[in-house]
C-alpha positions as CSV (number, residue, x, y, z in Angstrom):
1,X,3.7,46.8,5.6
2,X,3.2,45.1,2.1
3,X,0.9,46.8,-0.3
4,X,0.5,43.8,-2.4
5,X,-3.3,43.1,-2.7
6,X,-4.5,39.8,-1.4
7,X,-5.2,36.9,-3.8
8,X,-8.9,36.4,-3.7
9,X,-9.5,32.7,-3.7
10,X,-12.5,30.3,-4.4
11,X,-12.0,26.8,-2.9
12,X,-13.9,24.1,-4.7
13,X,-14.2,20.8,-3.1
14,X,-14.0,20.3,0.8
15,X,-13.0,16.8,1.3
16,X,-9.8,16.1,3.1
17,X,-7.4,17.9,0.8
18,X,-9.8,20.6,0.1
19,X,-10.3,21.5,3.7
20,X,-6.7,21.5,4.5
21,X,-5.9,23.9,1.5
22,X,-8.7,26.0,2.6
23,X,-7.1,26.4,6.2
24,X,-4.0,27.1,4.5
25,X,-5.4,30.1,2.6
26,X,-7.2,31.2,5.8
27,X,-4.0,31.4,7.8
28,X,-1.9,33.1,5.0
29,X,-2.1,36.7,4.9
30,X,-1.5,36.8,1.2
31,X,-4.9,35.3,0.4
32,X,-8.5,36.0,0.9
33,X,-11.0,33.2,0.9
34,X,-14.1,34.7,-1.0
35,X,-16.2,31.5,-1.3
36,X,-16.4,27.6,-0.5
37,X,-17.9,25.3,-2.9
38,X,-19.2,21.9,-2.1
39,X,-22.1,19.7,-3.5
40,X,-23.3,19.3,0.2
41,X,-22.1,21.3,3.3
42,X,-19.6,19.4,5.3
43,X,-18.9,20.0,9.1
44,X,-16.5,22.8,8.8
45,X,-13.9,23.7,11.3
46,X,-14.5,26.8,13.3
47,X,-12.1,28.8,11.4
48,X,-14.0,28.2,7.8
49,X,-17.7,28.8,9.3
50,X,-17.8,32.4,8.4
51,X,-17.0,32.2,4.6
52,X,-19.8,32.2,2.0
53,X,-21.0,28.8,0.9
54,X,-22.1,27.5,-2.5
55,X,-23.2,24.2,-3.9
56,X,-22.5,24.9,-7.5
57,X,-19.2,25.7,-9.0
58,X,-20.1,27.6,-12.2
59,X,-22.5,30.1,-10.4
60,X,-20.0,30.9,-7.8
61,X,-17.3,31.4,-10.3
62,X,-19.4,33.8,-12.4
63,X,-20.5,35.8,-9.4
64,X,-17.3,36.0,-7.3
65,X,-14.8,36.5,-10.2
66,X,-11.8,35.2,-8.0
67,X,-8.1,35.7,-8.8
68,X,-7.3,32.0,-8.0
69,X,-9.7,28.9,-8.0
70,X,-8.5,26.0,-5.9
71,X,-9.8,22.8,-7.3
72,X,-10.0,19.8,-4.9
73,X,-12.8,17.8,-6.3
74,X,-12.9,14.2,-7.8
75,X,-10.6,13.9,-10.7
76,X,-13.3,13.5,-13.3
77,X,-14.2,17.2,-12.8
78,X,-10.5,18.4,-12.7
79,X,-10.0,19.2,-16.4
80,X,-13.2,21.0,-17.0
81,X,-13.2,23.0,-13.9
82,X,-9.4,24.1,-14.5
83,X,-10.3,25.2,-18.0
84,X,-13.5,27.0,-17.0
85,X,-11.5,28.9,-14.4
86,X,-8.5,30.0,-16.7
87,X,-10.9,31.0,-19.4
88,X,-12.6,33.3,-16.8
89,X,-9.2,34.9,-16.2
90,X,-8.3,32.9,-13.0
91,X,-5.2,31.3,-11.8
92,X,-5.5,27.6,-10.8
93,X,-4.5,25.4,-8.0
94,X,-5.4,21.8,-9.1
95,X,-5.2,18.8,-6.9
96,X,-3.6,15.7,-8.6
97,X,-4.0,14.2,-11.0
98,X,-4.5,16.8,-13.7
99,X,-7.4,14.7,-15.4
100,X,-8.5,11.1,-15.9
101,X,-6.8,10.9,-19.3
102,X,-3.7,12.3,-21.1
103,X,-5.8,14.3,-23.8
104,X,-7.7,16.2,-21.1
105,X,-4.4,16.8,-19.1
106,X,-2.8,18.3,-22.3
107,X,-6.0,20.5,-22.8
108,X,-5.5,22.0,-19.4
109,X,-2.0,22.8,-19.9
110,X,-2.5,24.3,-23.3
111,X,-5.3,26.7,-21.7
112,X,-2.9,27.8,-19.0
113,X,-0.4,28.9,-21.6
114,X,-3.0,30.2,-24.0
115,X,-4.5,32.6,-21.3
116,X,-1.1,33.1,-19.5
117,X,-2.4,31.8,-16.1
118,X,-0.4,30.1,-13.4
119,X,-1.4,26.5,-12.9
120,X,0.1,24.7,-9.9
121,X,-0.6,21.0,-9.6
122,X,-1.0,19.5,-6.1
123,X,2.3,17.4,-6.0
124,X,2.7,17.9,-2.2
125,X,5.8,15.9,-1.9
126,X,7.8,18.5,-3.9
127,X,7.4,20.7,-0.8
128,X,8.4,18.3,1.8
129,X,12.1,18.8,3.0
130,X,12.5,15.1,3.8
131,X,11.5,14.0,0.5
132,X,13.6,16.6,-1.2
133,X,16.6,15.1,1.0
134,X,15.7,11.5,-0.2
135,X,15.9,12.6,-3.8
136,X,19.1,14.5,-3.3
137,X,20.6,11.4,-1.5
138,X,19.6,9.1,-4.2
139,X,20.9,11.3,-7.0
140,X,24.2,11.7,-5.2
141,X,24.5,7.7,-5.4
142,X,24.3,7.7,-9.2
143,X,22.3,5.5,-11.4
144,X,20.8,3.6,-12.9
145,X,18.4,3.0,-10.2
146,X,15.9,0.6,-8.7
147,X,12.9,2.1,-7.3
148,X,10.7,0.1,-4.8
149,X,7.6,2.1,-3.7
150,X,4.1,1.5,-2.5
151,X,1.3,3.0,-0.5
152,X,-1.4,0.5,0.7
153,X,-4.3,1.7,3.0
154,X,-6.4,-0.8,5.0
155,X,-9.6,1.3,4.9
156,X,-12.9,0.9,6.6
157,X,-15.8,3.1,7.6
158,X,-15.8,6.5,6.2
159,X,-12.4,6.1,4.6
160,X,-13.5,3.0,2.6
161,X,-16.5,4.9,1.6
162,X,-14.2,7.6,0.3
163,X,-12.1,5.1,-1.6
164,X,-15.1,3.4,-3.1
165,X,-16.3,6.9,-4.3
166,X,-12.8,7.6,-5.7
167,X,-12.8,4.3,-7.5
168,X,-15.9,5.1,-9.6
169,X,-13.4,7.1,-11.9
170,X,-9.8,6.2,-11.1
171,X,-7.8,3.4,-9.7
172,X,-5.6,3.4,-6.6
173,X,-2.4,3.2,-8.7
174,X,-3.4,6.3,-10.8
175,X,-4.7,8.3,-7.9
176,X,-1.7,7.8,-5.6
177,X,0.9,6.7,-8.2
178,X,1.4,10.1,-9.8
179,X,3.3,11.3,-6.7
180,X,5.7,8.4,-6.6
181,X,6.3,8.2,-10.3
182,X,7.2,11.9,-10.0
183,X,9.7,11.1,-7.4
184,X,11.2,8.5,-9.8
185,X,11.6,11.0,-12.5
186,X,13.2,13.6,-10.3
187,X,15.9,10.9,-9.3
188,X,16.7,9.8,-12.8
189,X,16.4,12.2,-15.6
190,X,16.1,9.4,-18.1
191,X,12.9,9.0,-20.2
192,X,10.3,6.3,-19.2
193,X,10.1,3.8,-22.2
194,X,7.8,0.8,-21.1
195,X,5.2,0.1,-18.4
196,X,3.8,-3.4,-17.3
197,X,0.8,-3.6,-14.9
198,X,-1.3,-6.1,-13.0
199,X,-4.3,-5.8,-10.7
200,X,-7.2,-7.4,-9.2
201,X,-10.6,-6.6,-7.8
202,X,-10.9,-7.7,-4.3
203,X,-14.2,-6.5,-3.3
204,X,-17.9,-6.9,-4.6
205,X,-18.5,-3.4,-3.4
206,X,-16.8,-1.7,-6.2
207,X,-17.7,-1.6,-10.0
208,X,-16.8,-4.8,-12.0
209,X,-14.6,-2.8,-14.2
210,X,-12.4,-1.4,-11.4
211,X,-9.7,-2.9,-9.3
212,X,-8.8,-2.0,-5.8
213,X,-5.2,-3.6,-5.8
214,X,-2.8,-2.7,-8.4
215,X,1.1,-3.1,-9.2
216,X,3.1,-1.9,-12.1
217,X,6.7,-1.6,-13.4
218,X,8.3,1.1,-15.3
219,X,11.5,0.9,-17.3
220,X,13.6,4.0,-18.1
221,X,16.0,4.7,-20.9
222,X,19.1,4.6,-18.8
223,X,18.3,1.0,-17.7
224,X,16.5,2.3,-14.3
225,X,13.6,0.2,-13.3
226,X,10.8,0.8,-10.6
227,X,7.8,-0.7,-9.1
228,X,4.7,0.9,-7.5
229,X,2.0,-0.8,-5.6
230,X,-1.1,0.4,-4.2
231,X,-4.4,-1.1,-2.7
232,X,-7.4,0.1,-0.8
233,X,-10.0,-1.6,1.3
234,X,-10.7,-3.4,4.6
235,X,-8.9,-6.5,3.2
236,X,-5.4,-4.9,2.6
237,X,-2.7,-5.9,4.9
238,X,-0.9,-3.6,7.3
239,X,2.4,-5.5,6.6
240,X,5.1,-3.4,4.6
241,X,2.3,-1.0,3.4
242,X,4.8,1.9,3.0
243,X,7.9,1.1,1.2
244,X,10.0,3.8,-0.2
245,X,13.4,2.4,-1.3
246,X,15.9,3.4,-4.0
247,X,18.9,1.2,-4.9
248,X,21.9,2.1,-7.2
249,X,25.1,0.2,-7.9
250,X,26.7,2.3,-5.0
251,X,24.3,1.8,-2.4
252,X,20.7,2.6,-1.3
253,X,18.6,5.2,0.4
254,X,15.2,4.3,2.2
255,X,12.6,5.7,4.3
256,X,12.3,3.8,7.7
257,X,8.9,4.1,9.2
258,X,7.9,3.6,12.9
259,X,6.4,0.3,13.5
260,X,3.3,1.7,15.4
261,X,2.1,3.7,12.1
262,X,-1.0,2.5,10.6
263,X,-1.8,2.8,6.9
264,X,-4.9,4.8,7.2
265,X,-3.0,7.6,9.0
266,X,-3.0,10.4,6.6
267,X,0.2,12.1,8.1
268,X,2.1,8.6,7.6
269,X,1.6,9.0,3.7
270,X,4.1,12.0,3.7
271,X,6.1,11.3,7.0
272,X,9.7,10.0,6.6
273,X,10.6,9.3,10.2
274,X,14.2,8.1,9.3
275,X,16.2,8.3,6.1
276,X,18.6,5.4,6.0
277,X,21.5,5.9,3.6
278,X,23.6,2.7,2.8
279,X,26.9,2.8,1.1
280,X,27.8,-0.4,-0.7
281,X,31.5,0.0,-0.8
282,X,33.6,-3.0,0.1
283,X,37.1,-3.3,1.8
284,X,40.0,-5.5,0.7
285,X,38.3,-8.3,2.8
286,X,35.1,-8.0,0.8
287,X,33.3,-6.4,3.9
288,X,31.2,-3.3,3.9
289,X,33.5,-0.4,4.6
290,X,30.8,1.8,6.2
291,X,27.9,1.6,8.5
292,X,24.4,2.8,7.4
293,X,23.8,6.4,8.2
294,X,20.3,7.1,9.8
295,X,19.1,10.7,9.5
296,X,16.4,11.5,11.9
297,X,13.5,13.6,10.4
298,X,11.8,14.2,13.7
299,X,11.1,17.8,13.0
300,X,9.5,17.4,9.7
301,X,6.2,19.1,8.7
302,X,2.7,17.4,9.3
303,X,0.1,17.1,6.6
304,X,-1.3,20.5,7.4
305,X,2.2,22.2,7.4
306,X,2.7,20.7,4.0
307,X,-0.5,22.1,2.6
308,X,0.5,25.4,4.1
309,X,3.9,25.3,2.4
310,X,2.2,24.2,-0.8
311,X,-0.2,27.2,-1.0
312,X,2.8,29.5,0.0
313,X,4.4,28.2,-3.3
314,X,1.3,29.0,-5.2
315,X,1.3,32.6,-3.7
316,X,5.0,33.1,-4.8
317,X,4.1,31.5,-8.2
318,X,1.5,34.3,-8.9
319,X,3.1,37.1,-7.3
320,X,6.8,36.4,-8.5
321,X,5.7,35.2,-11.9
322,X,7.5,31.8,-11.5
323,X,7.9,29.9,-14.8
324,X,5.9,26.7,-14.2
325,X,6.3,25.1,-17.8
326,X,8.5,22.1,-16.4
327,X,6.0,21.8,-13.3
328,X,3.1,21.5,-15.8
329,X,5.0,19.0,-18.1
330,X,6.1,17.0,-15.3
331,X,2.5,16.7,-14.1
332,X,1.4,15.3,-17.6
333,X,4.3,12.9,-17.7
334,X,3.7,11.2,-14.4
335,X,0.1,11.0,-15.2
336,X,1.0,9.4,-18.6
337,X,2.9,6.7,-16.9
338,X,0.1,5.8,-14.4
339,X,-2.4,5.7,-17.1
340,X,-0.3,3.5,-19.2
341,X,0.0,1.2,-16.2
342,X,-3.8,1.1,-15.9
343,X,-4.0,0.3,-19.6
344,X,-1.6,-2.4,-19.1
345,X,-3.7,-3.9,-16.4
346,X,-7.1,-3.8,-18.3
347,X,-5.4,-5.2,-21.5
348,X,-2.8,-7.5,-20.2
349,X,-0.1,-6.0,-22.6
350,X,3.0,-4.2,-22.1
351,X,2.8,-0.5,-22.8
352,X,5.4,1.3,-24.9
353,X,5.6,5.2,-24.1
């Protein structure tokens, strides 16, 4: 039996992601949940009802002195909560994005390095075997690349209320876009150089300075180009809401979704169903030489399984002293691109990175 002490974790924020991460800690023998924090007490699953509950973060941090703080709150609290935690001697798991601006994101990274604390950012797709397969297949094709990606959500009821709350501080293209920009950057090692964006406010229910539909283009130093689109709300179309397509001079690799999947199904946001690899080689008659290859991903992990894998990585990062310098830098870089897109939308100007 292992004699490694359990990592004592304080879970802050019990929305959709926070509850999933809390369940991951609960079911992982390497962790011990010592407290749950949320402004109001949600309807907790049975597995989490026995843990001590707090409605205020700083008080619980000071009283419990955890080894790890798991921060799953709204983005405008991420930087401050992470810095407070690391200054108190804790490692941090921080849901994406790191902060609402690049300067605060840089402060978080600097604090982690100054205090020699582990900081793992919630880029859940990095732990998904099918997405790792997608990236590997694309890299094998060779660049430069065209990236075509979106994640639109036709939301109503409680989901629309959550989206409106999120949009008080952050647009859909920043909140979700960091995942897919991170995928682009993993496929091409080239430096991003320019960003162009456009967006539109499609609802009177959100602040006048916010938009609930956005689209941006990013240009890379090697000639690669990409676009990302995100929209939230009851008016959003279900048509082609999930496009994940990477094209190169030698072919393409795509995620093909089942027709029955709906945009507000959270498992669909990470599901791949089928990865289609297309070889663009032609024969002497100018016809395609090879049929497309469809790789079934039927055994892939669901949303909770992915959260379990992500927190297992957090455990290894702490206990095995994994170097996270590149991980942290990638988190800042993907945020920088998405915030540049937001700036482009608000100013109507192309942004040089």
